Structure formats: structure tokens, C-alpha cells
N, C-alpha and C positions, 0 to 999 in steps of 0.2 A: 460535439466533443465535451466531455465533462472533465473538470479539473479535480484531481484527487485532493482530498482535504489535507493530506500530508504535504503536498506541494504548496498549498496556501499557508500552512503552518511554517514551513521553511522560509518562504518569501517574507512573511510577517516578521519572523525572527531577524532576518537580515535587515529589513527596514528599521526595526527597533534598534539594531546596532548602529545603523547610520544616523538615526535620530538623536542618539546620545553620544556626543563626541568623547566623553570620558571612557567609553567602552572601547574606542578604537585602539587605545594603547595597551589594553589588557590582553595578555596571551591566552588566558583561559577561555575568554569569550570566542576567540578565533578557533581554538581547539574544539570547543563545544559546537561551533558552527560547522566545522569540517566533519566532525563525527555525526552531527545531525543530518548532513547531506549524504554521508556514506550510508547510514542506517536507512534514510529515506529512499535512496536509490535501490538498496537491497530489497526493501519492502515492496517497492513498485515492481521489481523484476520477479520476485518470488511469490508475492501474495496476489498480485493482479491476475495472472493466468488462472490461479485457483478460484478466484472470485468470479471470473468470467465463466468458468466451467460450471460453478454452482448456480450462476444466474441462468445459464442455458438449461441445466437440469431442472431448475425450478419452473421455468417457462414450459418445458415439455411436460412436467408432472401436472402443472395447473391446466394444461390444455387437454388433459385426459388421454394423452398418447400412450403408447406402449411404455413399459418400464424402461427408462433410459439405460442403454447398454453400458455407458460409462459408470453410472451409479451402481449397476449390478456388479461390474468387475471390481469396483472399489469395495463394495461390501464383501465380496468373496475373498479378496486379498487381505482386507483388514481384519477379518474374523479368524484367520489362521495364524 
């Protein structure tokens, strides 16, 4: 299992908040942390499936298989 870099970034940010006690009382830092987690969660839910599909299509294309059906349907729908 690979850890997405976005998760590492969020954890590092939360650890940096914990390392600086002056940040614990600041409201803006908590708002930034919450927004970062929301954006990160959305990115993982929305971007990850597309990245997986792109990876599968790249593997199929590099293996000299038939033109991937998913890529063909994407090209047909995006060109119109």
C-alpha cells in the first residue's frame, strides 16, 4: 500500500502545529488545518479513481494490447 503524498503533507502540518505551542491558541491555524483535511479528502476521493484508471490504461498501452476501451470512450465523448 502506498501513502499518498497529500496524506503525508497533512500529517506533517498537524505535527508542526503540535510542535509549536503558540499555534495551538490561534483560530486561523485550526481553520487552515480543517480546510486542508477537507480539500485533501475530496482530492483523494475524486482524483484517486481517475489516477488509477490512467495507470491501468498506461499499463495496457505499454503492453501493446488493443486500444483500451475506456480510453476510446473517453476520447469519443470528450471530442464532442
